[in-house]
Structure formats: C-alpha cells, structure tokens
C-alpha positions as CSV (number, residue, x, y, z in Angstrom):
1,M,-12.3,7.5,43.2
2,I,-9.3,5.5,41.8
3,E,-9.3,1.7,40.8
4,M,-6.4,-0.1,39.5
5,R,-7.1,-3.8,38.5
6,Q,-4.2,-6.1,37.4
7,V,-2.1,-3.2,36.1
8,A,1.2,-4.2,34.4
9,K,3.8,-2.2,32.8
10,A,7.3,-3.1,31.6
11,F,10.0,-1.3,29.8
12,G,11.9,-3.7,27.8
13,S,12.9,-6.7,29.8
14,N,12.3,-4.7,33.1
15,A,8.8,-5.6,34.5
16,V,8.0,-2.7,36.8
17,L,4.4,-3.3,37.7
18,R,3.2,-6.9,37.6
19,G,-0.5,-6.8,38.3
20,V,-1.3,-3.9,40.6
21,D,-4.7,-3.9,42.4
22,L,-5.5,-0.9,44.4
23,D,-8.6,1.2,45.6
24,V,-8.4,4.6,46.6
25,A,-11.6,6.0,48.1
26,K,-13.1,9.3,47.6
27,G,-12.0,11.9,50.0
28,S,-9.3,9.5,51.5
29,S,-5.6,9.9,51.8
30,T,-3.6,6.9,50.6
31,V,0.2,6.5,50.9
32,I,2.1,4.1,48.7
33,I,5.4,2.9,50.4
34,G,8.3,0.8,48.9
35,G,11.7,1.1,48.1
36,S,13.4,3.1,45.2
37,G,12.7,1.7,41.8
38,T,9.7,-0.3,42.9
39,G,7.2,1.4,40.5
40,K,5.5,3.9,42.7
41,S,6.0,6.8,40.3
42,V,5.0,4.7,37.4
43,A,1.8,3.9,39.0
44,L,1.1,7.6,39.4
45,K,2.0,8.1,35.6
46,C,-0.2,5.3,34.7
47,I,-3.2,6.8,36.5
48,L,-2.6,10.4,34.9
49,G,-2.3,8.6,31.5
50,L,1.2,9.6,30.9
51,I,2.2,6.1,30.6
52,E,-0.2,3.5,29.0
53,P,-0.1,0.2,31.1
54,D,0.6,-2.9,28.9
55,T,-2.3,-4.6,30.5
56,G,-4.9,-4.1,33.2
57,E,-7.6,-1.3,33.8
58,I,-7.5,1.9,35.6
59,R,-10.7,3.9,36.4
60,V,-11.0,7.3,37.8
61,D,-14.4,8.2,39.3
62,G,-15.8,5.1,37.5
63,K,-14.4,6.0,34.0
64,P,-11.6,4.3,32.2
65,V,-8.5,6.4,31.9
66,G,-7.7,7.6,28.4
67,Q,-11.5,8.0,27.5
68,G,-13.1,11.5,26.9
69,D,-11.7,14.9,27.0
70,R,-8.0,14.8,28.0
71,D,-7.9,18.5,29.5
72,A,-11.0,18.0,31.4
73,F,-9.5,14.8,32.8
74,L,-6.2,16.4,33.8
75,S,-8.0,19.4,35.3
76,R,-9.3,17.3,38.2
77,F,-5.8,16.6,39.4
78,G,-3.2,18.7,41.2
79,M,0.4,17.6,41.7
80,L,3.3,18.3,44.2
81,F,6.5,17.1,42.4
82,Q,9.3,15.7,44.3
83,G,11.9,18.3,43.4
84,G,9.4,21.2,43.4
85,A,9.5,21.5,39.5
86,L,9.1,25.3,39.8
87,F,9.8,27.4,36.6
88,D,13.0,29.4,37.4
89,S,12.1,32.3,35.1
90,L,8.7,33.0,36.4
91,P,7.7,34.8,39.5
92,V,6.3,32.7,42.3
93,W,2.7,33.9,41.6
94,Q,2.9,32.9,38.0
95,N,4.2,29.5,39.0
96,V,1.3,29.1,41.5
97,A,-1.2,30.3,38.9
98,F,0.4,28.5,36.0
99,R,-2.8,26.5,35.3
100,L,-5.0,29.4,35.7
101,L,-3.2,31.5,33.0
102,R,-3.7,29.1,30.3
103,G,-6.0,26.4,28.8
104,S,-9.6,25.6,29.6
105,L,-9.0,26.9,33.3
106,A,-7.7,30.4,32.1
107,R,-8.8,33.4,34.4
108,P,-8.1,37.0,33.8
109,K,-4.5,37.8,34.8
110,D,-5.5,40.0,37.8
111,E,-8.0,37.2,39.1
112,A,-5.2,34.5,38.8
113,R,-2.7,36.6,40.8
114,E,-5.3,37.2,43.5
115,I,-6.1,33.3,43.6
116,A,-2.2,32.7,43.8
117,I,-1.7,35.1,46.5
118,E,-4.6,33.6,48.6
119,K,-3.1,30.0,48.1
120,L,0.4,31.4,49.2
121,R,-1.2,32.6,52.3
122,R,-2.9,29.2,52.8
123,V,0.6,27.5,53.0
124,G,2.1,30.1,55.3
125,L,3.7,32.5,52.7
126,K,3.2,36.3,52.9
127,A,2.0,38.2,49.7
128,D,5.6,39.8,49.3
129,V,6.8,36.4,48.3
130,A,4.6,36.6,45.2
131,D,6.9,38.5,42.9
132,R,10.1,36.8,43.8
133,L,11.8,34.2,41.8
134,P,12.0,30.6,43.0
135,A,15.7,30.8,43.4
136,E,15.3,33.6,46.1
137,L,13.6,31.1,48.4
138,S,14.7,28.4,50.6
139,G,14.0,24.9,50.0
140,G,11.1,24.8,52.5
141,M,9.6,27.8,50.9
142,Q,9.7,26.4,47.5
143,K,8.0,23.4,48.5
144,R,5.2,25.5,50.0
145,V,5.0,27.2,46.6
146,G,4.7,23.9,44.9
147,L,2.0,23.0,47.4
148,A,0.1,26.2,46.6
149,R,0.3,25.4,42.8
150,A,-1.0,22.0,43.5
151,I,-4.3,23.3,45.1
152,A,-4.6,26.6,43.0
153,A,-7.2,25.1,40.8
154,E,-9.2,23.5,43.5
155,P,-8.5,19.9,42.2
156,E,-10.4,17.0,43.3
157,I,-7.5,14.6,43.4
158,I,-3.9,15.7,44.6
159,F,-0.9,13.5,44.0
160,F,2.2,14.1,46.4
161,D,5.5,12.7,45.2
162,E,8.0,12.4,48.0
163,P,6.8,15.8,49.7
164,T,9.4,16.0,52.3
165,T,12.4,14.9,50.3
166,G,15.6,17.4,51.0
167,L,13.8,19.1,53.9
168,D,14.9,19.2,57.5
169,P,12.7,17.4,60.2
170,I,11.1,20.5,61.4
171,M,10.1,21.8,58.0
172,S,9.1,18.1,56.9
173,G,6.6,18.3,59.9
174,V,5.3,21.6,58.8
175,I,4.7,20.3,55.3
176,N,3.2,17.1,56.6
177,D,0.6,19.2,58.6
178,L,-0.1,21.4,55.8
179,I,-1.0,18.6,53.4
180,R,-3.1,17.0,56.0
181,E,-5.2,20.2,56.8
182,I,-5.5,21.1,53.0
183,V,-6.8,17.6,52.0
184,V,-9.2,17.6,54.7
185,E,-10.4,21.0,54.1
186,M,-10.9,20.6,50.4
187,G,-12.4,17.1,50.7
188,A,-9.9,16.0,48.2
189,T,-8.6,12.5,47.4
190,A,-5.0,12.3,48.0
191,M,-2.4,9.8,46.9
192,T,1.1,10.2,48.1
193,I,4.3,8.3,47.4
194,T,7.1,8.4,50.1
195,H,10.0,6.7,52.0
196,D,9.3,8.9,55.0
197,M,7.6,7.0,57.5
198,T,6.9,10.1,59.7
199,S,5.0,11.5,56.8
200,V,3.2,8.1,56.4
201,R,2.0,8.4,59.8
202,A,1.1,12.0,59.5
203,I,-1.0,12.0,56.5
204,A,-2.2,8.5,55.6
205,D,-5.7,7.2,56.1
206,N,-4.6,4.1,54.3
207,V,-1.2,2.6,53.5
208,A,-0.3,0.4,50.4
209,M,3.0,-1.6,50.3
210,L,4.4,-1.9,46.8
211,H,7.2,-4.4,46.1
212,G,8.1,-6.5,43.3
213,G,5.6,-4.9,41.1
214,K,2.6,-5.9,43.4
215,I,0.7,-4.5,46.3
216,R,1.9,-6.7,48.9
217,W,-0.3,-5.3,51.8
218,T,-2.9,-2.4,52.2
219,G,-4.9,-1.4,55.1
220,P,-5.5,1.4,57.5
221,V,-2.5,3.3,58.8
222,A,-3.6,2.2,62.4
223,E,-3.0,-1.3,61.5
224,M,0.3,-0.8,59.7
225,D,2.5,-1.6,62.8
226,N,0.7,-4.9,63.4
227,S,0.1,-5.9,59.7
228,G,1.8,-9.2,60.1
229,D,3.2,-8.6,56.6
230,P,7.1,-9.4,56.4
231,Y,7.5,-6.7,53.7
232,V,5.7,-4.1,55.6
233,E,7.5,-4.9,58.8
234,Q,11.0,-5.0,57.3
235,F,10.4,-1.6,55.6
236,I,9.2,0.3,58.5
237,S,11.7,-1.0,60.7
238,G,14.5,-0.4,58.3
239,S,16.0,-3.8,58.9
240,A,18.5,-5.3,56.5
241,E,17.0,-8.7,57.3
242,G,14.0,-9.9,55.4
243,P,12.2,-10.5,52.1
244,I,13.1,-7.2,50.7
245,E,16.7,-7.7,49.5
246,A,19.2,-4.7,50.4
247,V,21.3,-3.5,47.6
248,R,25.0,-3.6,48.7
C-alpha cells in the first residue's frame, strides 16, 4: 500500500531523511521506532504530501504521491495526532465528524452526528459525551475522541502519531487494544510512530527501526527481540551503551 524508495529530506544543513526505503503491505500494521528527532514524523508528512522530499519516490497504492486529485488522495487517510489536536471550541461530535461536515465527504448534519455517535460508542464512549467540549474530558477520553475522528470517514490508511503519549499504563493498554481491534475490523493499513515498546508489541505486525535518516532494520514484530541489529537491541533495551548516542 505504501512504498518509499530512497526518500531524502533536509532542512537547511539538517539532513533528516537520508535515503529511506520502506514497504507497508496492504491491511498490515507497521510501527516505526526510533529516538526523538530521527525523522519519523517527517516520513509521515512526506507520505501525506505535506512535505515534499528532496529526492526519492513515494507511492500509495501504486500511484506517486502528489499526482491526481489532492482531496481524493487525503480522503483515503485517517490520523490520530500525538496531542489529540481536538478543536477546543467545537463539541465532541463535531470534532469526530469534522471531515463529514465539509469537503467532498460532506454529509447532512443529522447523518454526520449519527455517525459520530456510533464511532464514539466504538471507542467506548457513551452518547452523552457527544455534546461536551474537549476540555470537559480526561486525557484518555480525549485520545478516544481523536481515535473516533480518525476512523469516522472509514479510511483505508490510518496513521497513529505517538498514540499513548501522556497516558497512564492502564489507559495506554486500552488505547493499544482499541487500535488493534479497529485496524483488524476495518481491514485498514496502519502506520504508527512511537517510543512505547509496549505499544509496539501490542499493535505491530511489522517493525521498522529509523535512525540516522535510514531504516536500519525491518521485520516481523515476532523477530524484533532476536533481530541481531545493534540499533534495535539498544533501543528496545533502553541501554545507554551502543551505536545510538545518548544525548547528555
């Protein structure tokens, strides 16, 4: 579903991506791991066409990114943002139905509200949450609202940006389980970036290690612990010793 070939991107003298090669199979869940500032978010933005790579090629479902109808292209994606990114001034249901209320996917307001409430139920929130403002919800509830919004338009591809950041271990487990269940139910292609190794083990089919602007290792999550790759071994163990330099 997603192919990246020798993708490079620099910002001034800062070369963030230095020839990324990655394949994400249709209907699979791929998790990109790596330290802060290694280019994980930049890679996602390149796939979405929000950032144009300096060199290389990215294809989604066989077609180069940037060609064809932009709205139609973006309508294939859902996104769960790291900080939730909910609109403070809109009630929860309008946050969830944001895409369904405008653009090429616009639905009648009553229909959009019904879909929003159904998606809220799918992530474990009751209908009475629909008319609250985001500030009235806990962090875990806000994250669920963000997940409901990500799946509201039934996307083919869903990106998860640090889905458990700021959550306690129990709520993190709940979100991980929801992500796994929903991706399987929808048959969606999922791509996640995270530091949380518990999330990796819970939601990944395949894992890719990004460091120094390149994919250092990729393979099934079941092979991660015995990858034989020093970058992966250091990252999952949390050791200060290894090829990844700790910032002091």
